C-alpha positions in Angstrom: 8.0 0.8 22.7 8.8 4.5 22.8 8.7 6.1 26.0 5.1 6.6 28.0 4.9 10.4 26.6 4.3 9.5 23.2 1.1 7.4 23.6 -2.1 8.4 21.8 -3.5 11.0 24.0 -0.2 12.9 23.4 -0.5 12.2 19.6 -4.4 13.6 19.9 -3.1 16.7 21.2 -0.6 17.3 19.3 -3.1 16.7 16.0 -5.4 19.3 17.6 -2.3 22.0 17.6 -1.2 21.4 14.1 -5.3 22.5 12.8 -5.0 25.3 14.8 -1.8 26.5 14.0 -2.0 25.0 10.4 1.2 23.0 10.8 2.0 19.6 8.4 2.2 16.3 9.4 3.7 13.8 11.7 4.3 13.4 15.4 8.0 12.8 16.4 9.5 14.6 13.3 7.9 16.6 10.3 6.7 13.8 7.6 8.0 14.4 4.6 11.4 15.6 5.3 11.8 12.5 7.3 10.6 10.6 3.7 12.9 12.4 1.8 15.8 11.2 4.2 14.6 7.6 5.2 11.8 6.8 2.4 9.8 5.6 5.4 7.4 6.8 8.0 8.9 4.9 10.9 10.9 7.7 12.4 7.7 10.5 12.1 5.2 8.6 14.4 5.3 6.8 17.5 4.3 3.1 17.7 1.4 3.6 19.0 0.1 4.9 15.4 2.0 2.3 13.6 0.9 -0.7 15.1 -2.5 -1.6 15.5 -1.7 -3.8 18.0 -0.3 -1.0 20.2 -3.0 1.2 19.7 -5.9 -0.9 20.7 -3.3 -2.6 23.6 -3.5 -5.6 22.1 -7.4 -6.0 21.5 -7.0 -5.9 17.7 -3.6 -7.4 15.9 -2.5 -7.6 12.2 -4.5 -10.8 10.7 -7.5 -10.2 12.9 -11.0 -10.3 11.3 -13.0 -6.4 12.6 -16.8 -7.4 12.5 -20.2 -6.8 14.6 -18.5 -8.1 17.8 -15.1 -6.0 17.9 -15.9 -3.0 15.8 -16.5 -0.8 19.0 -12.9 -1.2 19.6 -11.9 1.0 16.6 -15.4 2.9 16.2 -13.3 6.2 16.6 -11.1 5.0 13.5 -13.8 4.5 10.6 -15.9 6.6 9.3 -19.7 6.6 10.1 -21.1 4.7 7.8 -18.2 2.1 7.8 -19.0 1.7 11.2 -22.8 1.0 10.6 -22.0 -1.2 7.8 -19.9 -3.3 10.0 -22.1 -3.1 13.2 -25.4 -3.8 11.5 -24.9 -4.9 8.0 -22.8 -8.1 8.2 -19.6 -6.2 6.8 -16.2 -7.3 7.8 -13.1 -6.0 7.6 -9.4 -7.8 7.5 -6.4 -6.3 9.2 -2.8 -6.0 8.5 0.2 -4.3 9.5 0.6 -0.4 9.0 3.3 -0.2 5.2 6.0 2.1 6.5 7.9 2.3 3.1 7.0 4.9 1.2 7.7 3.5 -2.2 4.8 1.1 -2.2 2.3 3.9 -2.2 3.2 5.9 -5.0 3.8 4.6 -9.0 7.7 5.3 -9.5 7.6 7.9 -11.8 5.1 10.4 -9.6 7.1 9.7 -6.4 10.4 10.8 -8.2 8.6 13.9 -9.3 7.3 14.5 -6.2 10.2 14.5 -4.3 11.9 16.4 -7.2 9.2 19.6 -7.0 8.4 19.6 -3.5 8.2 23.3 -2.3 7.3 24.4 -5.8 3.8 24.2 -5.9 1.9 27.3 -5.5 -2.0 28.5 -5.4 -1.9 32.0 -7.5 -4.7 35.1 -7.5 -6.9 33.1 -9.7 -6.7 30.0 -7.3 -5.0 27.7 -10.0 -2.0 25.7 -9.3 1.5 27.7 -10.8 5.0 26.4 -10.8 7.1 28.5 -8.5 4.2 30.8 -8.5 4.6 32.0 -11.6 1.0 33.0 -13.3 1.1 30.5 -16.6 3.7 28.2 -15.6 1.6 24.6 -15.6 2.6 22.5 -13.0 5.6 20.7 -13.2 4.6 17.1 -12.1 4.2 15.0 -9.0 2.2 15.8 -5.7 1.8 19.4 -5.6 1.5 19.5 -2.2 3.2 16.8 -0.3 2.8 18.1 3.2 -0.6 19.4 2.8 -1.8 21.8 5.5 -4.8 23.2 4.4 -8.0 21.5 3.0 -7.1 23.2 -0.7 -3.8 21.8 -0.9 -5.6 18.1 0.3 -8.0 18.7 -3.0 -5.5 20.0 -5.2 -3.2 16.8 -4.4 -5.9 14.7 -5.5 -7.5 16.4 -8.8 -4.2 17.8 -10.4 -3.7 14.0 -11.5 -6.2 11.5 -10.9 -4.8 8.4 -11.3 -1.1 9.8 -11.0 0.0 8.2 -14.7 -0.1 10.2 -17.8 -2.3 7.6 -19.6 -4.2 5.1 -17.4 -6.9 2.6 -18.7 -9.2 0.5 -16.6 -11.6 -2.4 -17.2 -14.2 -1.9 -14.7 -17.0 -4.4 -13.8 -19.7 -2.6 -12.0 -22.1 -4.3 -9.8 -25.3 -2.3 -8.1 -26.8 -4.0 -4.9 -30.5 -3.2 -4.0 -31.8 -2.7 -0.4 -33.0 -6.4 -0.1 -29.1 -7.8 -1.0 -29.9 -8.5 -4.7 -28.0 -7.7 -7.7 -30.0 -4.9 -9.6 -27.2 -4.0 -12.2 -24.1 -5.1 -13.6 -22.0 -3.2 -16.3 -18.7 -3.4 -17.6 -17.0 0.2 -18.1 -13.7 1.2 -19.3 -12.4 4.4 -17.7 -9.7 6.1 -19.9 -7.6 8.9 -18.5 -5.2 10.8 -20.5 -3.6 13.9 -19.0 -2.6 16.7 -21.3 -0.6 18.6 -18.5 1.0 18.1 -15.3 2.2 15.1 -16.9 5.2 12.6 -15.6 7.1 12.9 -18.6 7.0 17.0 -18.5 5.7 17.3 -21.9 2.3 19.3 -23.1 0.5 16.8 -24.9 -0.3 17.8 -28.1 0.4 21.4 -27.2 -2.6 21.7 -25.3 -1.3 24.2 -22.4 -5.3 24.9 -21.4 -6.0 21.7 -20.7 -5.7 19.4 -18.0 -6.9 16.1 -19.0 -9.2 14.3 -21.3 -11.2 11.4 -20.1 -13.6 8.7 -21.6 -15.9 6.3 -20.0 -17.0 3.6 -22.5 -19.6 0.6 -21.4 -19.4 -2.3 -23.2 -22.3 -4.7 -21.3 -24.8 -5.4 -21.3 -26.3 -5.2 -24.9 -28.3 -2.6 -24.1 -25.6 0.0 -23.1 -23.0 -1.2 -24.9 -21.4 1.3 -26.6 -22.9 4.3 -24.3 -19.4 6.7 -24.0 -19.1 9.8 -22.6 -16.2 12.1 -23.3 -15.2 14.8 -20.5 -12.7 17.5 -21.8 -10.8 19.4 -18.8 -9.4 23.0 -18.4 -6.6 23.8 -16.6 -8.4 26.7 -15.4 -10.1 24.9 -12.2 -13.1 27.8 -12.2 -14.2 26.3 -15.6 -16.5 23.3 -16.0 -15.2 20.1 -18.3 -17.4 20.2 -21.6 -18.6 16.8 -21.4 -20.1 14.9 -24.8 -21.7 11.5 -25.2 -22.7 8.9 -27.6 -25.9 7.0 -26.8 -26.0 4.0 -29.8 -29.9 4.2 -29.2 -30.0 7.7 -30.9 -26.5 7.4 -33.0 -25.3 10.7 -32.9 -22.8 12.7 -30.2 -24.3 15.2 -28.7 -23.6 17.4 -26.0 -24.6 17.4 -22.1 -25.2 20.0 -19.3 -21.5 19.9 -17.9 -23.2 20.8 -14.4 -25.4 17.9 -14.0 -22.5 16.1 -12.1 -24.7 14.6 -9.1 -26.7 11.8 -11.6 -25.5 8.2 -12.8 -24.3 8.0 -16.5 -26.4 4.3 -16.6 -29.6 4.0 -14.6 -29.4 2.2 -11.1 -25.5 2.8 -10.3 -24.6 5.2 -7.3 -21.3 6.5 -9.3 -21.4 9.6 -10.2 -18.9 12.1 -12.7 -18.5 14.3 -9.0 -17.1 10.9 -7.3 -14.5 10.1 -9.6 -11.1 9.8 -7.2 -13.1 11.7 -4.6 -12.1 14.9 -6.4 -14.7 14.6 -9.9 -15.6 18.1 -10.3 -13.4 21.1 -11.2 -11.7 22.2 -7.3 -12.8 25.7 -8.2 -16.1 24.5 -8.1 -16.4 23.9 -4.7 -16.0 26.2 -2.0 -15.5 26.8 1.8 -12.7 24.5 2.0 -12.0 23.7 5.9 -9.6 21.2 7.6 -11.7 19.4 10.1 -9.1 17.6 12.3 -5.8 15.3 12.0 -6.4 11.9 13.1 -5.4 8.3 13.0 -7.6 5.9 10.7 -8.2 2.5 9.2 -8.4 2.2 6.1 -7.7 0.0 2.6 -4.7 1.6 1.3 -0.6 1.3 0.1 -0.5 -2.6 0.8 -1.1 -5.0 -2.2 -3.5 -7.3 -0.4 -6.7 -5.5 -1.8 -5.5 -6.5 -5.4 -6.4 -9.9 -6.7 -3.7 -10.5 -10.0 -2.7 -14.3 -9.4 -5.2 -14.9 -7.4 -8.4 -14.8 -9.4 -8.1 -14.5 -13.7 -9.7 -11.3 -13.7 -8.5 -9.7 -10.6 -11.8 -10.1 -9.0 -12.4 -10.7 -5.2 -15.5 -12.4 -2.8 -18.2 -10.4 -1.6 -19.8 -10.8 1.6 -22.2 -9.4 4.1 -25.6 -7.5 3.1 -29.3 -9.9 3.1 -27.9 -12.2 0.3 -23.7 -12.2 1.2 -22.7 -9.8 -1.8 -23.5 -6.1 -0.6 -19.1 -5.8 0.7 -16.0 -7.0 -1.2 -13.4 -8.7 1.2 -10.9 -5.8 1.9 -8.2 -5.6 4.2 -7.3 -2.5 6.1 -4.3 -1.0 8.0 -3.9 1.5 10.9 -3.1 5.0 9.0 -1.1 6.9 11.4 -2.4 10.3 10.1 -4.8 11.4 8.4 -6.1 15.2 7.1 -10.1 15.1 7.5 -11.3 18.5 5.5 -14.9 19.6 4.5 -15.8 21.2 0.7 -19.2 22.7 -0.2 -20.9 22.4 -3.9 -20.5 26.4 -4.5 -21.1 25.8 -8.0 -23.6 23.5 -7.8 -27.5 24.9 -7.1 -29.0 22.2 -7.5 -26.9 19.9 -6.0 -28.3 17.1 -3.8 -25.4 17.2 -1.5 -24.7 20.1 1.2 -21.1 19.3 1.8 -18.8 16.5 1.8 -16.0 15.2 4.2 -13.0 13.8 2.7 -10.4 11.7 4.5 -7.2 12.0 3.1 -4.1 9.8 4.0 -1.1 12.3 4.7 1.2 10.0 3.5 0.5 9.8 0.1 -2.2 12.6 -0.5 -5.2 9.6 -2.0 -8.5 9.7 -0.5 -9.4 7.4 2.2 -13.1 7.7 2.1 -15.5 10.4 1.6 -18.4 11.3 2.9 -21.4 13.3 1.6 -23.9 15.3 3.7 -27.2 16.1 2.1 -28.9 19.2 2.0 -30.5 19.0 5.6 -27.0 17.9 7.2 -28.0 14.3 7.1 -25.9 11.2 6.2 -26.0 10.4 2.6 -23.3 8.5 0.8 -20.0 7.0 1.3 -17.6 6.8 -1.6 -14.2 4.6 -0.2 -11.7 3.5 -2.1 -8.6 1.0 -1.9 -5.5 1.9 -3.3 -2.0 0.1 -3.2 0.7 -1.7 -5.3 0.1 -4.2 -8.1 2.6 -6.5 -7.0 2.2 -9.5 -4.6 3.5 -13.2 -4.1 1.5 -14.5 -7.2 1.9 -11.6 -9.7 2.9 -8.3 -10.3 2.2 -5.5 -13.2 5.5 -3.7 -13.7 6.0 0.0 -15.1 7.9 1.1 -18.3 11.0 1.1 -15.9 10.6 -2.2 -14.1 9.1 -1.1 -10.9 6.0 -2.0 -9.4 2.9 -0.1 -10.7 0.0 1.0 -8.2 -3.2 2.2 -8.5 -6.8 2.0 -7.0 -7.9 -1.5 -6.5 -11.6 -1.1 -6.0 -14.1 1.2 -4.6 -17.6 1.2 -3.3 -20.1 4.0 -3.1 -23.3 3.5 -0.8 -26.4 5.6 -0.6 -26.9 5.6 2.9 -30.3 6.5 2.8 -31.9 4.3 -0.1 -29.4 1.8 1.0 -28.3 0.8 -2.2 -24.5 0.0 -2.8 -22.5 0.2 -5.9 -19.0 -1.5 -6.4 -16.2 -1.4 -8.6 -13.3 -3.5 -9.2 -10.1 -3.0 -11.1 -10.0 -5.8 -13.4 -7.6 -7.2 -16.0 -10.2 -7.4 -18.6 -13.5 -6.2 -19.3 -16.1 -7.1 -22.2 -14.9 -5.8 -25.7 -11.4 -7.2 -25.1 -10.3 -4.2 -23.4 -7.5 -4.2 -20.6 -6.4 -2.5 -17.9 -2.8 -0.5 -19.0 -0.9 2.2 -17.2 0.9 3.8 -20.3 0.1 4.5 -24.3 2.1 1.8 -25.9 0.2 2.7 -29.1 1.0 6.4 -28.6 -2.6 6.8 -30.4 -5.0 7.3 -27.0 -6.0 10.4 -27.8 -7.4 9.4 -31.7 -8.7 6.3 -30.2 -10.5 7.4 -27.3 -10.5 10.8 -26.7 -12.2 13.0 -29.5 -16.3 13.1 -30.7 -15.6 10.8 -34.2 -13.3 8.5 -31.2 -16.9 7.8 -29.1 -18.6 7.7 -31.8 -16.9 5.0 -33.7 -16.5 3.3 -30.2 -20.0 3.1 -29.8 -20.7 1.7 -33.3 -18.0 -1.2 -33.2 
């Protein structure tokens, strides 16, 4: 154990001071210089922030289950909706020791670029990110602000490259659970992401410097929704709304959709909206009034491999539990995150948004969203978006990148409308209906032509 002055009260006082002064991460030492020198976070934090057993004075330890009987011990480490889920709805979470190895919190190439380009990202007068502050110099790659000090920097770390790969293809089963705990809707979705700029290979796709990414959502089941697809073309200029086109099989044509209606489901019965993607599903500068709220430790489902079910289930699916019928939540493992930066933003570009503000909890170690709470226009709790991320490797299976390193991605997510008490659950699966498999590279070299044009989404809808 470290000497007594490094107790939780010391860390709390230091975190509060950092918010006031706009300082970066770490308690015992600056976080990212420590990571650059050692490859881990151990020397940046006292034991009380790295070990749940030390933090709770032995009341909770790795291997324990947190449920309604003991959740009050860790109430301050949870978002308010997660606490209610455990206290009132039968949710439980499992606890693991905190990960200290930074290489398990990133995909390899993205981490390399983050370390290489640290300090080069600058916001220009137009609010966009430019390499070395030179307007027109698109971002060189990696996480723009590995040591975020402002809410804008936290948002940029999420929105610049959602999946942190140049190309990602996710097979996603979706379950929507009603207030009675019964399954209301079930879908299969394939989600395609293709970075045009801010890429890990330092290239510009097809010379399209004015774009940031292309993203297609294709529903492959049930039969009445199969073939419905939506293509978003994102501009590098974060003041611009994406162009949104969709193909609906019942109308047999591609049509343009209003791009600012991002707080509605693409298909009936789900709480997953375009605005929710990765916790930053809208252009960054269509939100405003950014504000850092606090720095604090948290419990979250991140960085480890416990929430990836490769090798444990043929399709990487996990068990359900909780709620009236035992299927409202995924089994999920949390760890103590030594430092989260909590920040608010308001949807200034969306006068009809049901959201008044949203509060995001970002993991300072790797910039990902731990959880996000939306409040309605009256200021009441409205919706929780909770992600699990981690390395795609465990003692039974692994997914390797092109260079032979264990890959990293999101594992599962939940979207809980607490007012209507409706839950939508999604999981990264091995395969979705239609034979689409999850992948993290464009092996064919033709993802653009296959999935990212209006002709492509029409073709996908008629196959």
